[in-house]
Phi, psi and omega in degrees: 000136182266135182258040179243157176191168171237156174230133179241128172277105188263000183288146175206128176063206186287143190262004180241032176242166169300317181295334173298310185296324180294325179280329171295314176302308178307311185292325180291320179296319176301309182304312186297318183289334175283327186270341185230148180268168185291334177284341186287142175274139189234132166260118185249131174250116175246127186239128184237121182255036171290141180291313181275330180281113182264349186239143170267127181282142178295337185274006180301143183311317182304311178293329177294339181281351191253116175302138174068007185294128178257144183302325185284357176273352188253128171243154179232136178217151176267000000 
């Protein structure tokens, strides 16, 4: 296991506007497209800290952003 990672601050301006979310999405997409080739396999770690919800649902917004994602490609662990 490698203990390295990168963190990018994608915030700009007010955080409760449509423009904010469009800009954050644009910045995240630019970073992703620069870092990965279309043929690369990517290991995505998604952490959700909601108290009552114990399982990440396949219908989650994050998963909807990934083209051609199959339910069998997702594993869940605590």
